[in-house]
C-alpha angles and dihedrals in degrees: 000000000000113000094239095048118122135183108200110213111169103333116075103212143098115282113238119221119186130189099212145351095255140003118220139169125231126226088260092054096258116144116226137181115227126203129204092250090062095256120130142179133198110261093228090061089067110088095209091050090057091047091051092053102043113017105046092120113106092355087152094067113105121226111285138197123239092251095050115112108218115200120204124200130177097272104021147018124227145188110214120216108210092189093059098030094231138073121289087210141356117206133187146142116248116201128194090249091054092058087069100099112218102157126050127228116286094202086202105135110198138162119270106255089204095060097084092191092057132247137237118294139210090269093060090060099036109112092353094118090232129111120235088245117203117230094192099037120235089230089064089055103051093105091078132038089215094047089049093050092047093051086071095061110120088236083072092051132090130174109264132174109249094239090053097044094048096035129037096004091053090048089055093049089052093050091049089055091052091053091050089056095046094046099035091231139021137178120232133193118178141161149119125302100243118199136154121277097034118151114253139211134211132006090294089058098233108195119237108221120221090207140026127202137200127188121193130194132188105197101176134111136307093025148002117243128183142168140174135209131199113186130179116241094248142082117296135168092184116123114264092248088069087071098040114120138159120278088242089058089055091049092052092045094050105025090233122131106221126201090003093175088074121085122253110234131174118219 
């Protein structure tokens, strides 16, 4: 089981995972972790501690294959899925400061110039009955005029039922922003669950997902906290904890390896 995995049962909150009871520094400058029973280990012998200290950059990017073409924009990174004409995942770090909205929505939906094979267009969604649902929400990109504009690229869109997009999905986006404020910074990976046999819309045959996912990680001291969500693409008034699952569960459901820089440990 991945260290940051969590299955929410009755309490709707991040799960806290700690490496030791206390951190201390020796006379020689070495950091150690101390336990209540008197045992200790050098901090640099703990794999996750090393990653935390030296490999924080781009922690949000899922594990990729050599042939994958990763596209980076100002506010988020994506892996485009040509078969389904949308992204398999959108990943970004959201900081407390970035939740301070400076720029308003542009509502100018355009093709992503970095997707050389082309993306969906206005015509694909016109008359389809589906919203152009943001994967990385525009409200998370209001800290930059460029990030806001790029959030309306069609590579960041997926067909969502109006009641889903404006209801339960919006509630989850708002909750994630609250967590970013409370924890100063969180990592988010989100996207559609893309499988064979999905219905499509438009001449570009944009797949209509049956489910969407979001995984969230707080990777800051003094503990690691993580949670996942899998939500059907339909109206729901259920509380969000009804859709909360472990990050491992989202990995199994989507086939995506999230936060792959972190070690897999069973406990």
